[in-house]
ZAFILO-510489 format. One record per residue: x, y, z of N, C-alpha, C in turn; residue in three letters. Coordinates in steps of 0.2 Angstrom, whole numbers, plus 2048, in hexadecimal, padded with zeros to 3 digits. Each point is the difference from the previous one (the first is absolute). Example, Ala and Ser with C-alpha at 12.3 -4.5 7.8 and 13.67 -1.06 7.14 Angstrom:
<rs>
8427E48277FC806800804806800ALA 7FE8057FC8048068017FC805803SER 
</rs>
This chain:
<rs>
8077F88017F9807800806807800MET 8037FE8048068087FF8027FF7F9GLN 8047FB7FC8038027FC7FB8037FASER 7F87FE8028008047F97FB808800THR 7FE8028077FF8098018078027FDSER 8038018008048047FB8018017FBPRO 7FD7F97FA7FD8017FB7F9804801SER 7FC7FE8037FA8057FE801807801ILE 8048008078028087FF8048027F9ARG 8027FD7FE8048047F97FA7FE7FCSER 7FB7FC7FE7FA8017FD7FC806801GLN 7FD8008078008068008028077FFSER 8068008018048087FD7FE8007F8ILE 8017F97FE8008027F67F98017FELEU 7FA7FE8067F98017FC7FF806803LEU 8028038038008088028028047FDASN 8077FD7FE8028057F98008017FAVAL 7FD7FA8007FB7FE7F87F9805803ALA 7FC7FE8037FB80480280180B800ALA 8057FF8018038078018028007F8PHE 8057FE7FD8018027F87F88027FBVAL 7FE7F98027F68027FC7FE806802ILE 8008018057FC8058018048087FDILE 8048018028048047FD8008027F8ILE 7FF7F87FE7FF8017FA7F98007FCALA 7FD8018057F88017FF7FE8077FFGLY 8058048067FF8068018038047F9MET 8067FF7FF8028047FA7FC7FF7F9ARG 7FC7FB8017FA7FD7F97FA808802ALA 8007FF8077FA804802800805800ALA 8078037FE8018078027FC807801GLU 7FD7FF7F87F98047FE7FA801803ALA 8007FB8067F97FF803802802806ILE 8077FE8038008008098038067FFLEU 8058047FE8008068017FD804803VAL 7FA8017FB7FA8078027FE7FB808PRO 7FF7FB8007FC7FC804807802807PHE 8048008018057FF80380280A801LEU 7FF8027FD7FF8088027FA7FF802LEU 7FD7FF7FE7F78018057FF7FF806SER 8027FA8018027FE805804804805ALA 8088038018018047FF7FF808804PHE 7FB8057F97FD8028027FA7FF807ILE 7FC7FB8017FA7FE8038037FF808ALA 8087FF8018027FF808801807801ILE 8028067FA8018058037FC805801ILE 7F67FB7FC7FA8058017FE7FF806ALA 8007F98017FC7FE8087FF805803ALA 8068008067FE8018067FD8097FEPRO 8018047FA7FB8058007FC7FF800PRO 7F97FA7FC7FD7FD7FE7FD800809MET 8037F98037FC7FF805803805807PHE 8028067FF7FE8068047FB8057FBTRP 7FF8007FB7F98048017F87FA802LEU 8037FB8017FA7FC8018007FF809GLN 8058028027FE7FF8077FD808801ARG 8038047FD7FA8078027FB7FF7FBHIS 7FD7FA8017F68027FD8008007FALYS 8058007FB8008017FA8007F87FDILE 7F97FF7FC7FD7FB7FD8057FC7FBPRO 8007F98038087FD7FA7FF8027F9ALA 7FA7FE7FC7FF8027F98038087FEALA 7FF8058048018077FE809801803LEU 8017FB8058068038038087FD7FBALA 7FD7F97FB8047FC7FA7FE8057FBILE 7F98058007FF8057F9804806801LEU 8038028048058058048087FE7FEILE 8017FB8038067FF7FF8017FE7FAILE 7FD7FD7FB7FF7FE7F98028077FCILE 7FA8058028008047FC808805801GLY 8048018068058018018067F97FDVAL 8017FD7FE8047FD7FD8008007F8ILE 7F87FF7FE7FF8007FC8048097FBPHE 7FF8068038028067FD8077FF802SER 8027FE8068088008008037FA7F8LEU 7FC7FB7FF8037FB7FC8008057F8MET 7FA8057FF8028047FB802804800VAL 8038038058048077FD8087FD803LEU 8017FA8028077FD7FE8027FC7F8LEU 7F87FD7FE8017FE7FB8018047FAALA 7FE8068007FE8047FD8098067FFTHR 8028028078068028028067FA7FDPHE 7FF7FB8028057FD7FC8007FE7FAILE 7FA8027FC8017FC7F78058097FEGLY 7FB8058028018057FD80B803803THR 8027FE8068068018018037FC7FDSER 7FF7FA8018057FA7FD7FF8017F8VAL 7FD8027FF8018007F88048077FEASN 8008068048028077FF80A7FC801ASP 7FF7FF8068087FB8018037FC7FAPHE 7FB7FD8008037F97FA8038047F9SER 7FD8067FF8008037FC8078017FFSER 8018058058068048048077FB801ALA 7FE7F98008067FB8038047FE7FBLEU 8018007FA8048017FC807803802PRO 7FD8097FD803805804806800807ASP 7FA8008048037FD8078077FB7FETYR 7FE7FC7FE8057F88008058027FCGLU 8028057F9804802800805804803VAL 7FC8048048038068048027FD805ARG 7FE7FA8038047FB8058067FE7FEILE 8007FD7FA8077FC7FD8068057FFGLN 7FC8097FE805803801803802804SER 7FD8008058018028078067F9802LYS 7FF7FB7FF8027F98028088017FFTHR 8008027F88058007FC804806803ALA 7FE8058028048068018047FD808GLY 7FD7FE8028027FB8088067FC7FFLEU 7FF7FB7FC8057FD7FC8068037FDILE 7FF8037FD8068077FC804802809ASP 7FB8038068048048028047FB806TRP 7FE7FA8018027FA8038077FF7FALEU 7FF8007F98057FB7FE8078057FFASN 7FF808802804805800804801805GLY 7FC7FC8098047FF8048057FC7FFLEU 8007FB7FD8047FA7FE7FD7FB800GLY 7FD7FE8027FB7FC8007FE7FC7F6LEU 8007FB8027FF7FD7F77FB7FA801SER 7FA8067FC7F97FC8037FE8017F8ILE 7FC7F97FC7FE8027FB7F98027FDSER 8008037FC7F98048027F97FB7FDLYS 8027FD7FA7FB7FA7FD7FE7FC804GLN 8057FE8047FD7FB8057FC801805GLU 8038078027FC8028067F88017FDILE 8018037FD7F68037FB7FF7FA7FFLEU 8027FB7FE7FD7F87FD8007FE807GLN 8028008047FD7FB8057FF801807TYR 7FE80A8007FF8058067FC8057FCPHE 7F98007FF7FC8037FC7FB804805ASP 8018048027FD8058077F98037FDPRO 7FE8017F87FA7FF7FA7FC7F9806GLY 8027FC8017FB7FB8007FE801804GLN 8018028087FC8058047F9802801ALA 8028017FA7FB8067FE7F87FD7FCMET 8067FA7FC7F97FC7FB7FE7FC806GLN 8027FC8077FC7FD8037FB804805LEU 8048078027FB8048017F97FF7FDALA 7FF8007F87FC8027FC7FC7F97FESER 8027FB8008027F88027F87FF804LYS 8038058067FC7FC8077F98057FFILE 8008067FD7FA8068007FB7FD7FBPHE 8037FB7FC7FB7FF7FA7FF7F8801ARG 8017FE8047FD7F88037FB805806GLY 8038048037F98008057FC8037F9LEU 8028057FC7F88037FD7FE7F97FBGLY 8067FC8027F77FC7FB7FE7FA803SER 8028028057FA7FA8057F9807802VAL 8038058027FB8068037FA8027F7LEU 8047FB7FC7FA8017FB7FA7FB801SER 8007F98047FA7FE8027FC803807ASN 8008068017FD8058047FD7FB801THR 7F97FE7FD7F97FE8028007F9805LEU 8057FE7FA8017FA8078037FE804LEU 8048058028028018087FE802804ILE 7FB8047FF7FB8058027F97FA802ILE 7FE7FD7FC7FC7FB8038007FB805LEU 8097FD7FE8037F9803800807808THR 8038038007FF8028067F8804805VAL 7FF8007FC7F87FF8027FF7FC802ILE 7FF7FB7FD7FF7F98038037FC805PHE 80A8048018047FE8067FC804807ILE 7FE8048007FD8078047FB7FC803LEU 7FB7FC7FB7FA7FF8038007FA803ALA 8067FA7FE8007FB805804800805GLU 8038078008068008077FB7FD805ALA 7FD8048027FC7FF8077FF7FB801SER 7FD7FC7FB7FC7F98048067FA7FFSER 8058027F98057F98028017FE803PHE 8038038098017FA8057FB7FD801PRO 7F98018037FC7FD8018007FA7FBLEU 8028027F97FE7F87FD8057FC802LYS 8088067FF8037F98038017FB805LEU 7FC8058067FE7FD8077FC7F9800GLN 7FC8017FB7FA7FB8008027FA7FBTHR 8068047FC8047F77FC8037FF804ILE 8038028068047FB8047FE7FE806LEU 7FA8048017FE7FA806800806806GLY 7FD7FF8048008048098067FE801GLU 8037FC8018057FE8028078037FDASN 8008027FD8078037FA7FF808803ASN 8058038028038068018028047F8SER 7FB8058018038067F9806802802LEU 8048018098038038028078027FAGLY 8027FC7FD8068017FB7FD8057FAGLY 7FB7FB7FD7FB8047F9801808803PHE 7FE8018057FE807803806804800GLN 8047FE8038088038008028017F9ALA 7FF7FC7FD8048017FA7FE8077FCPHE 7F97FE8007FB8077FF801806800LEU 80180180B8028057FF808803800ASP 8047FC7FF8078007FF8018027F7ASN 7FB7FF7FB8028017FC7FB807800MET 7FD7FF8037FD8097FE804806803GLN 8037FD8068058058028068007FETHR 8027FD7FB8058007FC7FF8057F8TYR 7FA7FF7FE7FF8027FA7FD8077FFVAL 7FE8018087FD807803806804802GLY 8047FF8048068038018058027FAILE 8027FB7FC8027FF7F97FE8067FBLYS 7F98007FE7FF8057FC7FC807803THR 8027FF8057FF809803808805800LEU 8057F880380A8047FF7FF7FC7F7THR 7FD7FE7FC8038017FB7FD8077FCSER 7F98028017FE8047FD80280A806LEU 8037FE8038048058058078037FCALA 8037F87FF8078017FB7FE8027F9THR 7F97FE7FD8028027FA7FD809800GLY 7FC8048047FE805800806803802LEU 8048008058088048028037FE7F9ILE 8017FA7FE8068017F97FD8067F9VAL 7F97FE8007FE8057FB800809802SER 8008018088018068018058037FEILE 8077FC8038068018008018017F8PHE 7FE7FC7FA8027FF7FC7FD8077FCLEU 7FB8018017FD8057FE805808800ALA 8028018058028048078088027F9ILE 8037F77FE8078017FF7FE8037F9ILE 7F97FC7FD8018037FB8017FA7F8GLY 7FE7FA8038037FA7FB7F67FE7FCVAL 8027FF7FC7FA7FE7FB7FE7FB801ASP 7F97FD7FF7FB7FC8048017FF805TYR 7FF8038058017FF8077FB7FE804TRP 7F98007FB7FD7FD8057FE7F77FCLEU 8038017FA8027F88008067FD804LEU 8048038028057FE8047FD7FF805TRP 7FC8048057FC7FE8067FB7FA801GLY 7FE8017FA7FB7FA7FF8037F97FFLEU 8067FE7FC8087FC801800801808LEU 8028038028047FF80A7F77FD804ALA 7FF8037FB7F87FA8087FF7F87FAPHE 7FF8007FC7FF7FB7FD8067FC805LEU 8078017FC8077FC8048007FE806LEU 7FD8078038027FE8077FF7FA806ASN 7FA7FB7FB7FE7FC8048047F9800PHE 8058037FB8087FA800804803803ILE 8027FE8068038038068078027FDPRO 8048048028088007FD8028007F9THR 7FE7FA7FC8018037F87FB8037FDILE 7F97FF8007FD8058008038077FFGLY 8018048048018058018078027FESER 8067FA7FE8068037FC7FD7FF7F6ILE 7F97FC8007FE8007F87FD806800ILE 7FB8048057FE8037FD803807802ALA 8058008038058097FF8057FD7F9ALA 8027FB7FD8047FF7FB7FE8057FBILE 7FB8017FB7FE8027FD7FE80A7FFPRO 7FE8028067FE8058038088037FFALA 8057FD8058058037FF8058017FBVAL 7FF7FB7F98038007FC7FC8077FCLEU 7FA8018017FA8037FC806809803LEU 7FF8018078048058038058027FCALA 8057FB7FE8078007FE8008017F9LEU 7FB7FD7FD8028057F87FB806800VAL 7FC8018057FB8087FE804802805GLN 804800807801807801808801804LEU 8027F97FE8088018018027FB805GLY 8057FD8018027FC8057FD803808PRO 8008058028008058077F97FE802GLY 7F97FF7FB7FB8007FF7FC7F8804ALA 8067FA7FA8007FB8008027FE808ALA 8068028058018008047FC801807ALA 7FB8077FE7FC8018057F87FC800LEU 8017FE7F97F97FA7FE8017FA805THR 8067FF7FF8027F9803800801807ALA 8038058048008018087F8803800ALA 7FD8007FF7F78018007FF7F7801VAL 8007FC7FB7FF7F88018037FF805TYR 8037FF8018077FD8057FC802807ILE 7FF8088007FC80380A7FB7FD7FELEU 7FB8027FC7F97FC8018007F9801ILE 8037FA7FF8017F97FE801801809ASN 8078057FF8047FA8097FB803805THR 7FB8078017FD8028047F87FB801ILE 7FE7FE7FC7FA7FD7FF8017F9802ILE 8067FD7F98017FA8028047FB805GLY 8048068048037FF8077FB803805ASN 7FD8048037FB8038037FB7FE801PHE 7FB8037F97FA8028027FD7F57FFVAL 8017FF7FC7FE7F97FD7FF7FB806GLU 8087FF8038027FB8067FB803805PRO 7FE8058027FF8038067F57FF7FFARG 8007FE7FA7F87FD8017FE7FB7FEPHE 8067FB7FE8017FC7FC8027F7806MET 7FB7FD8018017FC8058087FC7FEGLY 8027FE8038097FE8007FF7F97FCLYS 7FB7FD7FE7FF7F97FD7FF8037F8GLY 7FE8067FD7FD8027FB8068037FCLEU 8047FB7FF8078037FB8017F97FEGLY 8048047F78067F87FD806802801LEU 8037FD7FD8097FF8018008027F9SER 8068037FF8008047FA8017FA7FBTHR 8047FC8018017FA7FA7F97FF800LEU 7FC7FF8057F87FB7FE7FE8057F9VAL 8018098047FB8047FB8038007FAVAL 8077FE7FF8038017F97FE7FC7FBPHE 8007F88037FE7F97FE7FA8017FELEU 7F88028047F98027FD8018067FBSER 8058068027FE8027FA8017FD7F9LEU 8077FC8028017FD7F87FA7FD800LEU 7FD7F88047FB7FC7FE7FA802800PHE 7FC8068017F98017FE8028067FATRP 8058037FF8008037F88017FB7FCGLY 8037F98008007FE7FD7F97F97FDTRP 7FE8018067F87FC7FE7FA8077FFVAL 8038048017F98048018008077FALEU 8078027FE8038057FD800805805GLY 8018077FC7FF8078067FC801807PRO 7FB7FE7FD7F98018068037FA805VAL 8027F97FF8037FD805808801805GLY 8048077FA8058038077FF803802MET 7F98048007FD8058047FC7FE806LEU 7FE7F97FD7FB7FB8078057FC804LEU 8077FF7FD8037F9803803801809SER 8008058028008038047FD7FE807VAL 7F68027FD7F87FF8038017F8800PRO 8007FC7FA7FE7F97FF8067FE806LEU 8068018008047FC8037FE801807THR 7FF8058028008028077F87FD801MET 7FC8017FD7F77F98008047F8802THR 8058007FD8037F88028027FE806ALA 8058058028058018077FA801805LYS 7FA8048007FE8028047FA7F9800ILE 7FE7FD7FB7FC7F98028057FD803ALA 8047FE7FF8077FC8027FE801807LEU 8028058038028038087FC7FF803ASP 7F77FF7FC7FC7FF8047FD7FB805SER 8077F97FC7FD7FA8028077FE804TYR 7FF7FB8048077FD8048037FA7FDASP 7FE7FF7FB8047FB7FC8028017FCASP 7FE8067FB8038047FB805809803THR 8018008068038078018067FF7FEARG 8057FC8008077FF8008028027F8TRP 7FB7FE7FA7FF8057FA7FF804800LEU 7FE8038047FC80980380A8037FFALA 8017FB8068078028028038017FAILE 8017FC8008068007FA7FF8087F9LEU 7F97FE7FE8008077FA801807806LEU 800802807801806803807801803GLY 8008078008068038038057FC803PRO 8068038008037FE8067FE804808GLU 7FF8057FE7FF8068057FA7FD804SER 7F97FD7FB7FB7FE8058047F8804ALA 8027FD7FE8047FB804803801807ILE 8068068008008038047FC802806ARG 7FD8067FE7FB8018037FB7FC805THR 8007FB7FC7FB7FC8028057FA807GLU 8057FF7FE8047FD806801803804THR 8028057FF8028068087F7800805SER 7FC8017FA7F88008058017FB803SER 8027FB7FD7FF7F98058047FE804GLN 8058018008068028057FF805808GLU 7FF8067FD7FC8038067F87FF803GLU 7FD7FA7FC7FD7FE8048007F9803THR 
</rs>
């Protein structure tokens, strides 16, 4: 019996890996349907607390959903209109910006060669093209714009999710029976709403401050870069870097090295304050991911779901982590996904007790 248990365990692992591969292949094949649904679920998680707040203040459920949906629909229409006009304008000017960036890069290489360094201009421009960063920003906006073109489908999905939100725990309790507790499920929902709500507010603050500073400096498309900072702030550390690169490059070709350095300093200051002081102050100690997991999730979900998958990569991974952390049998996986600081904090608190 003991000799067969390693074999059974190996077969179980292989079956789980095979099931995972099949699920991922299905997700890639169903990207056109899955991406709007995931975006709808993400919006519904953000919209649920305001809806419940309205209901607690004697607003009928149907009217509360109507109010929330009206706000969401207005924001999505404004966002789709803004992305459509601004991205088209930016895309038409992109070739000129790329030429000017390459010219600046070539000038920097010539300056370095003048200092005695031997650098091949052709090889540098072949393997390092700063213009790709601006193309990446354009691709992200176009991917989001194509999803927002399904506004009606997203709105309808959000309506049905919100309509079922209050009754879902009761349905789950009925399925599990009276002897089963919903504590783990309720903890998952509370932690997920906490993470998404705080992350949305801090991302909104990041986008607004970036837009204001870039407008003061005089960088073109400052609203576009503020929107990019808002979206990519959902990706800790890496997202801030990706959001800063196109704005810094544009400031360089438009206003010069001084403005580029000031723009970089603004991004560093904003993300240092919000990422290291504001978010940890309000988020739970377990609501975090290691930098490696953030990077791998960005690559993985971007490969599976495209540009929108990159934007939702950390919320999707955080959903998995919070779900794993809600149950004792899977908490070790959540610890693997989390940052070292959370482990040190938990260990020190246990030692104190």
